[in-house]
Structure formats: structure tokens, C-alpha cells
VMD Tcl script that builds the backbone (N, CA, C; Angstrom):
set m [mol new atoms 429]
animate dup $m
set s [atomselect $m all]
$s set {name element resname resid chain x y z} {
  {N N MET 1 A -0.739 17.198 8.188}
  {CA C MET 1 A -2.110 17.329 8.621}
  {C C MET 1 A -2.975 17.993 7.549}
  {N N LEU 2 A -2.425 18.949 6.851}
  {CA C LEU 2 A -3.193 19.627 5.809}
  {C C LEU 2 A -2.831 19.145 4.421}
  {N N GLY 3 A -2.100 18.056 4.313}
  {CA C GLY 3 A -1.768 17.498 3.023}
  {C C GLY 3 A -0.404 17.881 2.495}
  {N N GLU 4 A 0.368 18.627 3.274}
  {CA C GLU 4 A 1.684 19.002 2.801}
  {C C GLU 4 A 2.637 17.817 2.870}
  {N N ARG 5 A 3.649 17.847 2.034}
  {CA C ARG 5 A 4.631 16.762 2.010}
  {C C ARG 5 A 5.589 16.921 3.181}
  {N N ILE 6 A 5.746 15.850 3.931}
  {CA C ILE 6 A 6.692 15.827 5.041}
  {C C ILE 6 A 7.650 14.682 4.775}
  {N N PRO 7 A 8.886 14.983 4.393}
  {CA C PRO 7 A 9.824 13.900 4.074}
  {C C PRO 7 A 10.194 13.088 5.312}
  {N N GLN 8 A 10.382 11.799 5.111}
  {CA C GLN 8 A 10.818 10.906 6.177}
  {C C GLN 8 A 12.317 10.672 6.036}
  {N N LYS 9 A 12.986 10.574 7.138}
  {CA C LYS 9 A 14.411 10.281 7.101}
  {C C LYS 9 A 14.601 8.801 6.774}
  {N N ALA 10 A 15.383 8.539 5.742}
  {CA C ALA 10 A 15.633 7.161 5.309}
  {C C ALA 10 A 16.998 6.711 5.824}
  {N N GLY 11 A 17.110 5.439 6.121}
  {CA C GLY 11 A 18.373 4.855 6.559}
  {C C GLY 11 A 18.745 3.687 5.671}
  {N N ASN 12 A 19.943 3.196 5.819}
  {CA C ASN 12 A 20.442 2.065 5.028}
  {C C ASN 12 A 20.256 2.290 3.535}
  {N N VAL 13 A 20.576 3.495 3.064}
  {CA C VAL 13 A 20.403 3.828 1.649}
  {C C VAL 13 A 21.461 3.087 0.836}
  {N N GLU 14 A 20.992 2.429 -0.231}
  {CA C GLU 14 A 21.893 1.666 -1.099}
  {C C GLU 14 A 21.493 1.921 -2.548}
  {N N LEU 15 A 22.487 2.115 -3.399}
  {CA C LEU 15 A 22.262 2.359 -4.813}
  {C C LEU 15 A 22.842 1.192 -5.587}
  {N N ARG 16 A 22.013 0.572 -6.429}
  {CA C ARG 16 A 22.470 -0.563 -7.234}
  {C C ARG 16 A 22.272 -0.257 -8.707}
  {N N GLY 17 A 23.194 -0.732 -9.513}
  {CA C GLY 17 A 23.103 -0.533 -10.952}
  {C C GLY 17 A 24.239 -1.267 -11.644}
  {N N ASP 18 A 24.647 -0.768 -12.816}
  {CA C ASP 18 A 25.730 -1.383 -13.573}
  {C C ASP 18 A 27.104 -1.003 -13.030}
  {N N CYS 19 A 27.163 -0.184 -12.014}
  {CA C CYS 19 A 28.432 0.221 -11.425}
  {C C CYS 19 A 28.761 -0.672 -10.227}
  {N N SER 20 A 30.027 -0.722 -9.882}
  {CA C SER 20 A 30.438 -1.548 -8.747}
  {C C SER 20 A 31.594 -0.871 -8.034}
  {N N PRO 21 A 31.456 -0.303 -6.904}
  {CA C PRO 21 A 30.217 0.022 -6.187}
  {C C PRO 21 A 29.604 1.303 -6.743}
  {N N CYS 22 A 28.325 1.451 -6.576}
  {CA C CYS 22 A 27.624 2.665 -7.017}
  {C C CYS 22 A 27.725 3.700 -5.904}
  {N N THR 23 A 28.193 4.867 -6.244}
  {CA C THR 23 A 28.348 5.921 -5.239}
  {C C THR 23 A 27.293 6.995 -5.451}
  {N N PHE 24 A 26.946 7.653 -4.370}
  {CA C PHE 24 A 25.979 8.745 -4.415}
  {C C PHE 24 A 26.373 9.761 -3.360}
  {N N ASN 25 A 25.882 10.963 -3.518}
  {CA C ASN 25 A 26.120 12.031 -2.551}
  {C C ASN 25 A 24.835 12.288 -1.787}
  {N N GLN 26 A 24.961 12.302 -0.475}
  {CA C GLN 26 A 23.792 12.572 0.357}
  {C C GLN 26 A 23.889 14.016 0.824}
  {N N SER 27 A 22.933 14.828 0.414}
  {CA C SER 27 A 22.919 16.233 0.813}
  {C C SER 27 A 21.781 16.437 1.806}
  {N N GLY 28 A 22.150 16.653 3.028}
  {CA C GLY 28 A 21.141 16.782 4.079}
  {C C GLY 28 A 20.600 15.414 4.468}
  {N N ALA 29 A 19.493 15.439 5.196}
  {CA C ALA 29 A 18.908 14.190 5.670}
  {C C ALA 29 A 17.900 13.602 4.692}
  {N N PHE 30 A 17.479 14.388 3.676}
  {CA C PHE 30 A 16.362 13.953 2.863}
  {C C PHE 30 A 16.652 13.861 1.368}
  {N N SER 31 A 17.872 14.028 0.920}
  {CA C SER 31 A 18.130 14.080 -0.513}
  {C C SER 31 A 19.428 13.365 -0.861}
  {N N ILE 32 A 19.410 12.611 -1.978}
  {CA C ILE 32 A 20.628 12.007 -2.504}
  {C C ILE 32 A 20.739 12.361 -3.984}
  {N N THR 33 A 21.963 12.458 -4.472}
  {CA C THR 33 A 22.205 12.718 -5.891}
  {C C THR 33 A 23.202 11.693 -6.400}
  {N N PHE 34 A 23.078 11.361 -7.695}
  {CA C PHE 34 A 23.972 10.389 -8.311}
  {C C PHE 34 A 23.978 10.652 -9.808}
  {N N PRO 35 A 24.979 10.131 -10.534}
  {CA C PRO 35 A 25.045 10.363 -11.981}
  {C C PRO 35 A 23.841 9.757 -12.698}
  {N N LYS 36 A 23.508 10.341 -13.830}
  {CA C LYS 36 A 22.366 9.872 -14.612}
  {C C LYS 36 A 22.593 8.433 -15.050}
  {N N GLY 37 A 21.551 7.602 -14.947}
  {CA C GLY 37 A 21.643 6.198 -15.327}
  {C C GLY 37 A 20.440 5.429 -14.847}
  {N N ASN 38 A 20.499 4.114 -14.990}
  {CA C ASN 38 A 19.418 3.237 -14.574}
  {C C ASN 38 A 19.839 2.565 -13.271}
  {N N TYR 39 A 19.188 2.909 -12.157}
  {CA C TYR 39 A 19.571 2.433 -10.837}
  {C C TYR 39 A 18.360 1.872 -10.101}
  {N N THR 40 A 18.650 1.117 -9.088}
  {CA C THR 40 A 17.658 0.708 -8.104}
  {C C THR 40 A 18.100 1.289 -6.776}
  {N N ILE 41 A 17.190 1.983 -6.103}
  {CA C ILE 41 A 17.492 2.581 -4.806}
  {C C ILE 41 A 16.784 1.771 -3.741}
  {N N LEU 42 A 17.546 1.311 -2.777}
  {CA C LEU 42 A 16.991 0.562 -1.647}
  {C C LEU 42 A 17.215 1.392 -0.384}
  {N N TYR 43 A 16.210 1.442 0.465}
  {CA C TYR 43 A 16.346 2.187 1.712}
  {C C TYR 43 A 15.338 1.670 2.728}
  {N N THR 44 A 15.555 2.056 3.973}
  {CA C THR 44 A 14.659 1.724 5.063}
  {C C THR 44 A 14.116 3.029 5.617}
  {N N ALA 45 A 12.790 3.112 5.764}
  {CA C ALA 45 A 12.150 4.307 6.307}
  {C C ALA 45 A 10.923 3.883 7.102}
  {N N PRO 46 A 10.556 4.673 8.092}
  {CA C PRO 46 A 9.382 4.311 8.893}
  {C C PRO 46 A 8.087 4.510 8.116}
  {N N LEU 47 A 7.099 3.655 8.385}
  {CA C LEU 47 A 5.765 3.760 7.809}
  {C C LEU 47 A 4.771 3.956 8.939}
  {N N ARG 48 A 3.738 4.749 8.657}
  {CA C ARG 48 A 2.689 4.934 9.653}
  {C C ARG 48 A 1.362 4.485 9.061}
  {N N ASP 49 A 0.579 3.818 9.846}
  {CA C ASP 49 A -0.791 3.448 9.478}
  {C C ASP 49 A -0.882 2.630 8.204}
  {N N PHE 50 A 0.091 1.781 7.927}
  {CA C PHE 50 A 0.061 0.896 6.761}
  {C C PHE 50 A -0.131 1.691 5.465}
  {N N HIS 51 A 0.511 2.844 5.364}
  {CA C HIS 51 A 0.319 3.722 4.214}
  {C C HIS 51 A 1.679 4.206 3.712}
  {N N LEU 52 A 1.925 4.011 2.420}
  {CA C LEU 52 A 3.176 4.427 1.792}
  {C C LEU 52 A 2.863 5.405 0.673}
  {N N VAL 53 A 3.503 6.563 0.718}
  {CA C VAL 53 A 3.343 7.570 -0.329}
  {C C VAL 53 A 4.731 8.000 -0.771}
  {N N ALA 54 A 4.960 7.993 -2.081}
  {CA C ALA 54 A 6.220 8.464 -2.651}
  {C C ALA 54 A 5.896 9.455 -3.748}
  {N N ALA 55 A 6.571 10.604 -3.734}
  {CA C ALA 55 A 6.359 11.628 -4.754}
  {C C ALA 55 A 7.701 11.963 -5.385}
  {N N PHE 56 A 7.701 12.148 -6.705}
  {CA C PHE 56 A 8.925 12.388 -7.455}
  {C C PHE 56 A 8.762 13.634 -8.314}
  {N N GLY 57 A 9.885 14.236 -8.684}
  {CA C GLY 57 A 9.875 15.409 -9.537}
  {C C GLY 57 A 9.687 15.086 -11.002}
  {N N GLN 58 A 9.956 13.867 -11.391}
  {CA C GLN 58 A 9.771 13.422 -12.777}
  {C C GLN 58 A 9.328 11.967 -12.748}
  {N N PRO 59 A 8.783 11.446 -13.842}
  {CA C PRO 59 A 8.251 10.074 -13.840}
  {C C PRO 59 A 9.331 9.009 -13.623}
  {N N TYR 60 A 8.999 8.032 -12.792}
  {CA C TYR 60 A 9.870 6.890 -12.505}
  {C C TYR 60 A 9.043 5.611 -12.525}
  {N N SER 61 A 9.723 4.501 -12.678}
  {CA C SER 61 A 9.107 3.195 -12.477}
  {C C SER 61 A 9.337 2.808 -11.022}
  {N N VAL 62 A 8.273 2.382 -10.359}
  {CA C VAL 62 A 8.340 2.074 -8.931}
  {C C VAL 62 A 7.825 0.664 -8.711}
  {N N ASN 63 A 8.552 -0.131 -7.936}
  {CA C ASN 63 A 8.123 -1.468 -7.506}
  {C C ASN 63 A 8.133 -1.500 -5.985}
  {N N VAL 64 A 7.034 -1.918 -5.397}
  {CA C VAL 64 A 6.959 -2.093 -3.950}
  {C C VAL 64 A 6.668 -3.563 -3.689}
  {N N SER 65 A 7.547 -4.218 -2.952}
  {CA C SER 65 A 7.366 -5.628 -2.602}
  {C C SER 65 A 6.889 -5.726 -1.165}
  {N N LEU 66 A 5.745 -6.387 -0.991}
  {CA C LEU 66 A 5.187 -6.587 0.348}
  {C C LEU 66 A 5.379 -8.040 0.752}
  {N N PRO 67 A 5.822 -8.289 1.973}
  {CA C PRO 67 A 5.943 -9.685 2.426}
  {C C PRO 67 A 4.565 -10.333 2.542}
  {N N GLU 68 A 4.558 -11.644 2.718}
  {CA C GLU 68 A 3.305 -12.393 2.672}
  {C C GLU 68 A 2.304 -12.008 3.751}
  {N N GLU 69 A 2.722 -11.396 4.849}
  {CA C GLU 69 A 1.755 -11.034 5.895}
  {C C GLU 69 A 0.949 -9.779 5.559}
  {N N PHE 70 A 1.294 -9.070 4.478}
  {CA C PHE 70 A 0.552 -7.894 4.043}
  {C C PHE 70 A -0.081 -8.156 2.682}
  {N N ASP 71 A -1.193 -7.443 2.408}
  {CA C ASP 71 A -1.901 -7.640 1.149}
  {C C ASP 71 A -2.519 -6.322 0.699}
  {N N VAL 72 A -2.901 -6.242 -0.575}
  {CA C VAL 72 A -3.522 -5.052 -1.138}
  {C C VAL 72 A -4.719 -5.390 -2.027}
  {N N ARG 73 A -5.141 -6.629 -2.054}
  {CA C ARG 73 A -6.150 -7.057 -3.021}
  {C C ARG 73 A -7.594 -6.776 -2.626}
  {N N ASN 74 A -7.887 -6.501 -1.376}
  {CA C ASN 74 A -9.254 -6.214 -0.948}
  {C C ASN 74 A -9.495 -4.704 -1.066}
  {N N PRO 75 A -10.364 -4.270 -1.978}
  {CA C PRO 75 A -10.552 -2.826 -2.171}
  {C C PRO 75 A -11.227 -2.119 -0.996}
  {N N LEU 76 A -11.852 -2.855 -0.089}
  {CA C LEU 76 A -12.443 -2.226 1.088}
  {C C LEU 76 A -11.380 -1.838 2.116}
  {N N LEU 77 A -10.232 -2.478 2.077}
  {CA C LEU 77 A -9.175 -2.218 3.054}
  {C C LEU 77 A -7.957 -1.522 2.459}
  {N N ALA 78 A -7.727 -1.699 1.192}
  {CA C ALA 78 A -6.515 -1.174 0.569}
  {C C ALA 78 A -6.855 -0.017 -0.360}
  {N N GLY 79 A -5.849 0.739 -0.682}
  {CA C GLY 79 A -5.997 1.821 -1.640}
  {C C GLY 79 A -4.729 1.932 -2.458}
  {N N ILE 80 A -4.880 2.003 -3.777}
  {CA C ILE 80 A -3.731 2.042 -4.675}
  {C C ILE 80 A -4.036 3.052 -5.778}
  {N N ASN 81 A -2.996 3.732 -6.260}
  {CA C ASN 81 A -3.160 4.590 -7.441}
  {C C ASN 81 A -3.797 3.774 -8.557}
  {N N PRO 82 A -4.620 4.391 -9.400}
  {CA C PRO 82 A -5.294 3.640 -10.463}
  {C C PRO 82 A -4.348 3.010 -11.481}
  {N N MET 83 A -3.153 3.522 -11.658}
  {CA C MET 83 A -2.261 3.010 -12.696}
  {C C MET 83 A -1.355 1.889 -12.189}
  {N N ALA 84 A -1.586 1.390 -10.995}
  {CA C ALA 84 A -0.727 0.354 -10.422}
  {C C ALA 84 A -1.132 -1.027 -10.923}
  {N N THR 85 A -0.145 -1.913 -10.970}
  {CA C THR 85 A -0.362 -3.304 -11.330}
  {C C THR 85 A 0.003 -4.161 -10.126}
  {N N ILE 86 A -0.888 -5.078 -9.741}
  {CA C ILE 86 A -0.646 -5.963 -8.598}
  {C C ILE 86 A -0.233 -7.321 -9.133}
  {N N ILE 87 A 0.892 -7.821 -8.631}
  {CA C ILE 87 A 1.424 -9.112 -9.073}
  {C C ILE 87 A 1.606 -10.004 -7.848}
  {N N GLY 88 A 0.951 -11.164 -7.846}
  {CA C GLY 88 A 1.138 -12.151 -6.784}
  {C C GLY 88 A 2.368 -12.993 -7.088}
  {N N GLU 89 A 3.242 -13.133 -6.140}
  {CA C GLU 89 A 4.473 -13.892 -6.330}
  {C C GLU 89 A 4.287 -15.328 -5.847}
  {N N SER 90 A 5.197 -16.202 -6.236}
  {CA C SER 90 A 5.098 -17.620 -5.880}
  {C C SER 90 A 5.331 -17.870 -4.389}
  {N N ASP 91 A 6.016 -16.954 -3.706}
  {CA C ASP 91 A 6.272 -17.129 -2.275}
  {C C ASP 91 A 5.212 -16.437 -1.416}
  {N N ASN 92 A 4.010 -16.194 -1.986}
  {CA C ASN 92 A 2.876 -15.544 -1.327}
  {C C ASN 92 A 3.112 -14.076 -1.010}
  {N N SER 93 A 4.184 -13.489 -1.501}
  {CA C SER 93 A 4.376 -12.054 -1.344}
  {C C SER 93 A 3.634 -11.348 -2.476}
  {N N THR 94 A 3.529 -10.045 -2.384}
  {CA C THR 94 A 2.819 -9.256 -3.381}
  {C C THR 94 A 3.726 -8.127 -3.843}
  {N N THR 95 A 3.746 -7.891 -5.142}
  {CA C THR 95 A 4.499 -6.778 -5.702}
  {C C THR 95 A 3.519 -5.836 -6.392}
  {N N VAL 96 A 3.663 -4.554 -6.111}
  {CA C VAL 96 A 2.849 -3.527 -6.753}
  {C C VAL 96 A 3.791 -2.700 -7.623}
  {N N GLN 97 A 3.424 -2.537 -8.906}
  {CA C GLN 97 A 4.283 -1.840 -9.858}
  {C C GLN 97 A 3.581 -0.629 -10.451}
  {N N TRP 98 A 4.343 0.449 -10.605}
  {CA C TRP 98 A 3.908 1.618 -11.344}
  {C C TRP 98 A 4.938 1.858 -12.444}
  {N N THR 99 A 4.482 2.219 -13.631}
  {CA C THR 99 A 5.372 2.527 -14.739}
  {C C THR 99 A 5.236 4.006 -15.066}
  {N N ARG 100 A 6.342 4.691 -15.030}
  {CA C ARG 100 A 6.398 6.124 -15.358}
  {C C ARG 100 A 5.349 6.914 -14.583}
  {N N THR 101 A 5.492 6.918 -13.272}
  {CA C THR 101 A 4.572 7.654 -12.415}
  {C C THR 101 A 5.339 8.717 -11.633}
  {N N MET 102 A 4.644 9.787 -11.298}
  {CA C MET 102 A 5.250 10.832 -10.487}
  {C C MET 102 A 4.870 10.680 -9.014}
  {N N SER 103 A 3.952 9.762 -8.727}
  {CA C SER 103 A 3.607 9.492 -7.333}
  {C C SER 103 A 3.124 8.060 -7.196}
  {N N ALA 104 A 3.443 7.472 -6.080}
  {CA C ALA 104 A 3.001 6.119 -5.752}
  {C C ALA 104 A 2.313 6.192 -4.396}
  {N N ASP 105 A 1.056 5.803 -4.363}
  {CA C ASP 105 A 0.268 5.843 -3.137}
  {C C ASP 105 A -0.263 4.438 -2.887}
  {N N LEU 106 A 0.083 3.871 -1.737}
  {CA C LEU 106 A -0.254 2.482 -1.450}
  {C C LEU 106 A -0.690 2.353 0.003}
  {N N ARG 107 A -1.917 1.885 0.203}
  {CA C ARG 107 A -2.398 1.561 1.547}
  {C C ARG 107 A -2.605 0.063 1.583}
  {N N PHE 108 A -1.952 -0.616 2.497}
  {CA C PHE 108 A -2.030 -2.070 2.576}
  {C C PHE 108 A -2.547 -2.476 3.945}
  {N N TYR 109 A -2.780 -3.750 4.144}
  {CA C TYR 109 A -3.353 -4.236 5.395}
  {C C TYR 109 A -2.757 -5.582 5.747}
  {N N ASP 110 A -2.943 -5.971 7.010}
  {CA C ASP 110 A -2.479 -7.278 7.459}
  {C C ASP 110 A -3.686 -8.198 7.676}
  {N N LYS 111 A -3.428 -9.420 8.025}
  {CA C LYS 111 A -4.485 -10.432 8.196}
  {C C LYS 111 A -5.461 -10.035 9.306}
  {N N ASN 112 A -4.981 -9.394 10.371}
  {CA C ASN 112 A -5.860 -9.005 11.477}
  {C C ASN 112 A -6.928 -8.010 11.020}
  {N N ARG 113 A -6.547 -7.053 10.180}
  {CA C ARG 113 A -7.533 -6.083 9.688}
  {C C ARG 113 A -8.565 -6.757 8.792}
  {N N GLU 114 A -8.134 -7.713 7.993}
  {CA C GLU 114 A -9.067 -8.434 7.135}
  {C C GLU 114 A -10.048 -9.248 7.977}
  {N N ASP 115 A -9.544 -9.900 9.021}
  {CA C ASP 115 A -10.416 -10.659 9.923}
  {C C ASP 115 A -11.424 -9.747 10.611}
  {N N LEU 116 A -10.994 -8.543 11.025}
  {CA C LEU 116 A -11.913 -7.592 11.654}
  {C C LEU 116 A -12.986 -7.124 10.681}
  {N N LEU 117 A -12.633 -6.938 9.415}
  {CA C LEU 117 A -13.620 -6.550 8.412}
  {C C LEU 117 A -14.687 -7.636 8.275}
  {N N TYR 118 A -14.278 -8.901 8.180}
  {CA C TYR 118 A -15.240 -9.995 8.049}
  {C C TYR 118 A -16.098 -10.134 9.306}
  {N N LEU 119 A -15.512 -9.953 10.476}
  {CA C LEU 119 A -16.270 -9.996 11.726}
  {C C LEU 119 A -17.312 -8.880 11.754}
  {N N PHE 120 A -16.908 -7.681 11.360}
  {CA C PHE 120 A -17.814 -6.537 11.312}
  {C C PHE 120 A -18.956 -6.797 10.324}
  {N N GLY 121 A -18.622 -7.324 9.145}
  {CA C GLY 121 A -19.648 -7.639 8.149}
  {C C GLY 121 A -20.625 -8.691 8.642}
  {N N ASN 122 A -20.117 -9.746 9.273}
  {CA C ASN 122 A -20.986 -10.802 9.813}
  {C C ASN 122 A -21.901 -10.268 10.910}
  {N N PHE 123 A -21.363 -9.377 11.736}
  {CA C PHE 123 A -22.144 -8.762 12.804}
  {C C PHE 123 A -23.347 -8.022 12.224}
  {N N TRP 124 A -23.136 -7.248 11.175}
  {CA C TRP 124 A -24.235 -6.486 10.576}
  {C C TRP 124 A -25.207 -7.387 9.825}
  {N N ILE 125 A -24.743 -8.472 9.265}
  {CA C ILE 125 A -25.652 -9.422 8.616}
  {C C ILE 125 A -26.574 -10.057 9.655}
  {N N VAL 126 A -26.032 -10.436 10.809}
  {CA C VAL 126 A -26.845 -11.014 11.893}
  {C C VAL 126 A -27.875 -9.998 12.373}
  {N N ILE 127 A -27.471 -8.755 12.550}
  {CA C ILE 127 A -28.419 -7.719 12.989}
  {C C ILE 127 A -29.525 -7.539 11.947}
  {N N ALA 128 A -29.171 -7.525 10.673}
  {CA C ALA 128 A -30.173 -7.374 9.612}
  {C C ALA 128 A -31.161 -8.530 9.638}
  {N N VAL 129 A -30.679 -9.747 9.808}
  {CA C VAL 129 A -31.563 -10.914 9.855}
  {C C VAL 129 A -32.483 -10.829 11.070}
  {N N VAL 130 A -31.928 -10.463 12.230}
  {CA C VAL 130 A -32.735 -10.375 13.455}
  {C C VAL 130 A -33.832 -9.321 13.305}
  {N N LEU 131 A -33.535 -8.226 12.624}
  {CA C LEU 131 A -34.541 -7.182 12.455}
  {C C LEU 131 A -35.531 -7.477 11.326}
  {N N LEU 132 A -35.097 -8.173 10.290}
  {CA C LEU 132 A -35.976 -8.425 9.143}
  {C C LEU 132 A -36.901 -9.621 9.331}
  {N N VAL 133 A -36.487 -10.633 10.075}
  {CA C VAL 133 A -37.326 -11.825 10.246}
  {C C VAL 133 A -38.647 -11.472 10.920}
  {N N PRO 134 A -38.691 -10.740 12.038}
  {CA C PRO 134 A -39.998 -10.388 12.621}
  {C C PRO 134 A -40.846 -9.544 11.668}
  {N N PHE 135 A -40.229 -8.641 10.919}
  {CA C PHE 135 A -40.951 -7.830 9.964}
  {C C PHE 135 A -41.581 -8.706 8.869}
  {N N MET 136 A -40.822 -9.653 8.342}
  {CA C MET 136 A -41.330 -10.549 7.302}
  {C C MET 136 A -42.478 -11.420 7.841}
  {N N ILE 137 A -42.363 -11.870 9.087}
  {CA C ILE 137 A -43.435 -12.684 9.695}
  {C C ILE 137 A -44.715 -11.875 9.826}
  {N N THR 138 A -44.615 -10.617 10.277}
  {CA C THR 138 A -45.818 -9.784 10.430}
  {C C THR 138 A -46.414 -9.440 9.077}
  {N N VAL 139 A -45.620 -9.258 8.044}
  {CA C VAL 139 A -46.134 -8.970 6.702}
  {C C VAL 139 A -46.906 -10.186 6.165}
  {N N ARG 140 A -46.403 -11.370 6.394}
  {CA C ARG 140 A -47.100 -12.589 5.943}
  {C C ARG 140 A -48.410 -12.787 6.666}
  {N N ARG 141 A -48.429 -12.506 7.954}
  {CA C ARG 141 A -49.668 -12.681 8.728}
  {C C ARG 141 A -50.729 -11.713 8.273}
  {N N SER 142 A -50.343 -10.520 7.919}
  {CA C SER 142 A -51.337 -9.500 7.508}
  {C C SER 142 A -51.913 -9.795 6.124}
  {N N GLN 143 A -51.243 -10.564 5.311}
  {CA C GLN 143 A -51.746 -10.920 3.982}
  {C C GLN 143 A -52.676 -12.069 4.126}
}
mol reanalyze $m
mol bondsrecalc $m
mol representation Tube
mol addrep $m
């Protein structure tokens, strides 16, 4: 609530790399340790409000793959760290990449939110037209 970090419990933790199988030690519910190397960590964790935040103690490369029903390209609905790169994939999914970052902040949206934004925008355009047309007519008559 005040901006403090609250770790989420992750499940289905998997470590991939040049080892077979890659082993790691899980200490507590929120921390894993493994030997130094180049790994990919896969896990499942709950998300709230279409917002993903990851913070690290040292710089890492981070890739977030979103399925095709989610998007990040509309700046009115999405929010991304400035150093992120957005890559559209051939299967209509989206990948967001950070290189050597200590935090990854990603707010994404679904098609329903985008449709609501366009509906809201159209609503205000109609109201503007309804209010401006009588004003423009009276200005022309007075000239």
C-alpha cells in the first residue's frame, strides 16, 4: 500500500541451463539459490490488476512473454520501464525485453480494456460535437 516490496509465493519453479537436470535450493517460500551461471528461471505466480513488477539485487536480462490476448503497445493503457524493448512475435504474442536491469515494471491490458477506452473516447467526442455545434451556429449568426 505504501510502496513496500511484498514478495509473491511462486510455484512450479524450474531452472534451465547447460546442466541436466539443473538443481537449486529453495530457502523459505520466497528465495532460491543455485550455482553461478547462465540460467533461465521459469515459475508461476499470481498477478493482480494486469501489473507485473520484478526487482533484483543486481542487473539481469529479463524477457516477459505475453500471450496474444494481452498487449502493451497502447501507451494510454500500458506502462513499461523506459529501457524495455517490445517485440511482436509471428504468433501474435508479445515479448517485452530488458537488458541488464535491476527492475522490470510492466502493466498490460486485454482486448476488453482497449474496447472500453475506445468507447469512452467516442462518448466524449460525441458530447464535444453536441456542445460545440450549437455554439458554432450562434457564432455564425452573430457575424
